[in-house]
C-alpha positions in Angstrom: -14.7 -47.2 -16.4 -16.0 -45.4 -19.4 -19.5 -44.7 -20.6 -21.8 -47.3 -22.0 -21.0 -48.2 -25.6 -23.3 -46.3 -27.9 -24.6 -46.8 -31.5 -21.3 -46.2 -33.3 -19.5 -48.5 -30.8 -22.1 -51.3 -31.0 -22.1 -51.0 -34.8 -18.2 -51.5 -34.6 -18.7 -54.7 -32.6 -21.3 -55.9 -35.1 -19.0 -55.3 -38.0 -16.3 -57.3 -36.3 -18.6 -60.1 -35.2 -20.5 -60.9 -38.4 -17.6 -62.4 -40.3 -16.5 -64.4 -37.2 -19.9 -65.7 -36.0 -22.5 -65.7 -38.7 -23.0 -69.1 -40.2 -21.0 -70.9 -37.5 -22.3 -73.4 -34.9 -22.1 -72.5 -31.2 -20.2 -75.5 -30.0 -20.1 -74.7 -26.3 -21.2 -72.1 -23.9 -19.0 -71.5 -20.7 -20.0 -69.4 -17.8 -17.6 -68.2 -15.1 -20.3 -65.9 -13.6 -23.7 -67.6 -13.9 -25.5 -64.5 -12.5 -24.8 -62.7 -15.9 -27.6 -64.7 -17.4 -30.8 -63.0 -16.3 -33.2 -65.5 -17.7 -33.8 -69.1 -16.8 -36.0 -70.3 -19.6 -34.8 -71.3 -22.2 -31.6 -72.6 -20.6 -28.6 -70.9 -22.1 -27.0 -74.4 -22.8 -29.9 -75.3 -25.1 -28.3 -72.9 -27.5 -25.3 -75.1 -28.0 -25.3 -76.7 -31.4 -27.3 -73.9 -33.0 -26.1 -71.9 -35.9 -25.8 -68.1 -35.7 -28.1 -66.9 -38.5 -27.4 -63.2 -38.0 -26.6 -60.3 -35.7 -28.5 -57.1 -35.0 -28.7 -54.2 -32.6 -31.6 -53.3 -30.3 -30.6 -49.9 -28.8 -27.4 -50.6 -27.1 -27.9 -54.3 -27.0 -26.2 -56.9 -29.3 -28.5 -59.6 -30.5 -27.4 -63.0 -31.8 -30.1 -64.5 -33.9 -29.9 -68.3 -33.6 -32.7 -69.1 -36.0 -35.4 -69.3 -33.4 -34.2 -68.2 -30.1 -32.0 -65.1 -29.5 -29.0 -64.3 -27.3 -29.2 -60.7 -26.1 -26.1 -59.1 -24.5 -26.1 -55.7 -22.9 -22.6 -54.4 -22.1 -23.7 -51.7 -19.8 -20.8 -49.6 -18.7 -17.8 -51.8 -18.4 -18.7 -54.9 -20.5 -16.6 -55.6 -23.5 -16.1 -58.3 -26.1 -12.8 -60.0 -26.9 -12.1 -62.4 -29.8 -9.6 -65.2 -28.9 -8.3 -68.4 -30.4 -10.6 -71.4 -30.1 -11.3 -72.7 -26.6 -9.4 -69.8 -25.0 -9.7 -69.7 -21.2 -12.0 -67.3 -19.6 -9.9 -64.6 -17.9 -9.9 -64.5 -14.1 -11.7 -61.7 -12.4 -13.1 -60.0 -15.5 -14.3 -62.9 -17.5 -18.1 -63.7 -17.5 -18.9 -65.9 -20.5 -17.3 -67.7 -23.5 -19.0 -68.7 -26.7 -16.9 -71.4 -28.5 -17.3 -71.6 -32.3 -15.2 -73.3 -35.0 -12.1 -71.1 -35.3 -12.4 -68.9 -32.3 -13.9 -68.0 -28.9 -15.9 -64.9 -28.2 -15.4 -63.7 -24.6 -17.6 -61.4 -22.6 -15.7 -59.5 -19.9 -16.4 -56.7 -17.5 -14.0 -54.6 -15.6 -14.5 -53.6 -12.0 -16.3 -55.4 -9.2 -19.9 -54.4 -9.9 -21.6 -56.7 -12.4 -24.0 -54.8 -14.6 -23.5 -56.5 -17.9 -26.4 -59.0 -18.7 -27.3 -61.8 -21.0 -30.8 -62.9 -21.8 -32.0 -65.9 -23.7 -35.1 -64.9 -25.6 -37.3 -67.7 -27.2 -38.8 -65.9 -30.2 -39.4 -62.6 -32.0 -42.4 -61.7 -30.0 -40.5 -61.9 -26.8 -37.5 -60.0 -28.3 -39.8 -57.2 -29.3 -40.7 -56.7 -25.6 -37.1 -56.0 -24.9 -37.0 -53.0 -27.4 -37.4 -49.7 -25.5 -38.9 -48.3 -28.6 -36.5 -45.5 -29.3 -36.3 -43.9 -32.8 -33.5 -45.1 -35.1 -32.1 -41.7 -36.1 -30.1 -42.9 -39.1 -33.2 -44.1 -40.9 -35.8 -41.7 -39.5 -37.5 -38.9 -41.4 -37.5 -35.2 -40.1 -41.2 -35.6 -39.3 -40.4 -38.8 -37.3 -37.5 -37.1 -35.5 -39.6 -34.0 -34.6 -42.3 -36.3 -33.2 -39.9 -38.2 -31.0 -38.2 -35.0 -29.9 -41.4 -33.2 -28.9 -43.3 -36.2 -27.4 -42.2 -35.2 -23.9 -41.0 -32.0 -22.4 -37.4 -32.5 -21.2 -33.9 -31.0 -21.6 -32.3 -31.9 -25.0 -29.6 -33.8 -23.1 -32.2 -36.0 -21.3 -34.3 -36.4 -24.4 -31.5 -37.6 -26.6 -30.3 -40.1 -24.1 -33.8 -41.5 -23.4 -33.9 -45.0 -24.9 -37.6 -44.8 -25.2 -37.3 -41.8 -27.5 -34.0 -42.3 -29.3 -32.2 -45.6 -29.9 -28.5 -46.0 -29.2 -27.6 -42.4 -28.0 -25.9 -41.9 -24.6 -23.9 -39.4 -22.7 -21.0 -39.2 -25.1 -22.6 -38.8 -28.6 -25.4 -36.6 -27.2 -22.6 -34.1 -26.4 -21.2 -34.4 -29.9 -24.7 -33.9 -31.5 -25.6 -30.9 -29.4 -22.2 -29.3 -30.1 -22.6 -30.0 -33.8 -26.2 -28.5 -33.7 -24.9 -25.5 -31.6 -27.6 -26.1 -29.0 -27.5 -26.0 -25.3 -28.0 -29.3 -23.5 -30.5 -27.5 -21.2 -32.8 -26.2 -24.0 -36.2 -27.8 -23.7 -37.2 -30.3 -26.4 -40.6 -28.6 -27.1 -39.0 -25.1 -27.3 -37.0 -25.3 -30.5 -37.7 -23.4 -33.7 -38.4 -25.4 -36.9 -34.9 -24.6 -38.2 -33.4 -25.7 -34.8 -35.2 -29.1 -35.0 -33.9 -29.6 -38.5 -30.4 -28.7 -37.4 -30.5 -31.2 -34.5 -31.9 -33.9 -36.8 -29.0 -33.2 -39.3 -26.5 -33.1 -36.6 -27.6 -36.5 -35.0 -27.6 -38.2 -38.4 -24.1 -36.8 -39.3 -22.5 -37.4 -36.0 -23.6 -41.0 -35.6 -22.9 -41.9 -39.2 -19.5 -40.3 -39.3 -18.3 -41.9 -36.1 -19.8 -45.3 -37.0 -18.1 -45.2 -40.4 -14.7 -43.9 -39.0 -14.5 -46.5 -36.3 -15.3 -49.4 -38.7 -12.8 -48.0 -41.2 -10.0 -47.7 -38.6 -10.7 -51.3 -37.4 -10.7 -52.8 -40.8 -10.6 -56.6 -40.3 -9.2 -56.6 -36.9 -11.2 -57.1 -33.8 -11.5 -53.8 -31.8 -9.4 -54.1 -28.7 -10.4 -50.8 -27.2 -14.1 -49.7 -27.3 -14.6 -46.5 -25.5 -16.8 -43.4 -25.8 -13.8 -41.1 -25.1 -12.4 -40.7 -28.7 -9.6 -38.5 -30.0 -11.2 -36.1 -32.4 -14.4 -35.6 -30.3 -15.4 -31.9 -30.2 -16.9 -31.7 -26.7 -17.3 -35.0 -24.8 -14.4 -35.7 -22.5 -12.8 -32.4 -23.6 -13.3 -30.3 -20.4 -10.9 -27.4 -20.4 -9.6 -28.1 -23.9 -10.3 -25.5 -26.7 -13.4 -25.9 -28.8 -12.4 -27.0 -32.3 -14.8 -24.5 -33.8 -14.0 -21.3 -31.9 -11.2 -22.0 -29.4 -13.3 -21.4 -26.3 -12.5 -23.8 -23.4 -15.1 -26.6 -23.2 -17.1 -26.5 -20.1 -19.1 -29.2 -18.2 -22.4 -29.6 -16.3 -22.3 -32.4 -13.7 -25.5 -33.9 -12.5 -26.1 -37.2 -10.8 -23.6 -39.7 -12.1 -23.3 -38.0 -15.6 -22.1 -34.8 -17.1 -22.7 -32.7 -20.2 -19.8 -31.1 -22.0 -20.5 -28.0 -24.1 -18.9 -24.9 -25.6 -20.3 -21.7 -24.1 -19.6 -19.6 -27.2 -21.1 -22.1 -29.7 -24.0 -23.5 -27.6 -25.1 -21.1 -24.9 -24.5 -17.6 -26.2 -21.6 -17.2 -23.9 -23.5 -18.1 -20.7 -22.2 -20.8 -18.3 -24.5 -23.4 -17.1 -24.5 -23.9 -13.4 -22.3 -26.9 -12.5 -23.5 -28.7 -9.3 -20.1 -28.9 -7.6 -18.9 -25.4 -8.4 -22.3 -23.9 -7.7 -22.3 -25.3 -4.1 -18.8 -23.8 -3.6 -19.4 -20.4 -5.2 -23.1 -20.2 -4.1 -24.5 -16.7 -5.1 -21.2 -15.9 -6.8 -22.0 -18.3 -9.8 -20.7 -16.5 -12.9 -22.7 -15.8 -16.0 -19.7 -15.8 -18.4 -16.4 -17.6 -18.9 -14.4 -14.4 -18.0 -16.4 -14.0 -14.8 -15.8 -17.7 -14.0 -12.0 -17.1 -14.2 -12.2 -14.2 -11.9 -14.3 -16.2 -9.4 -12.0 -19.1 -9.5 -8.9 -16.9 -9.1 -10.6 -15.2 -6.1 -11.4 -18.7 -4.5 -7.9 -19.9 -5.5 -9.5 -22.7 -7.7 -7.5 -24.1 -10.6 -8.0 -22.1 -13.8 -9.6 -23.6 -16.9 -6.9 -24.9 -19.2 
């Protein structure tokens, strides 16, 4: 399973869904997994016969505006949309929900056995606002607004960028790309940047999110995206462990923590220093290296696989 779809991926889905859903009636809602619906009032079937007035994004959630109530879908890690011919069956094992409209069926699927994807039926705008974690929309934010959100709490840049209460729609993948573009360590503290570094991070965040959003939409054209993933060819750092940095050629390194990891270039982002990876740190203990060359010597001494 890949990471949670982030802002560029959700915008790709919205681009594909708008011409297929907006203005059409929801004729029928079919559930193969009733537990995907996390609300009980209003009942989801009361949405049948309503017209889709529009679609929007709240953070990493897709919102269907049904001209009064809203249908809010959070894909989480493994949830995905599929567009199929009208009245298509819900696929066994992975299928959760089907929305039938004139001319097609929107399927919500989720790979794996753990069900994290969720659907909420929200009665009105006031209740919808409660679901918004409040993160800043980087693509429309000023430098002053970005600076305020960045420095509101004291955390590492990696944690700050991926906090939905601070920044909207940024997760593990695009935070790696933003920090690589800004040439900043994922472990720098959010309140310790110079004014120029804050401006560089703001510019990098806007550029990375906009470039990937536009590139994904252009590549899809009028087709419905069949593969939405945060591991993309052409990314500079994310998912590129051991591969050469496209800027300087240094092998990309990773810092693992909890269930996540940060991917970074030591030469471009950390002045040549290696960040202490949890797994290797336990193995090498006091021998944890301070540079890439030293890491290679340590790994050779411990007969560990070399960095590609």
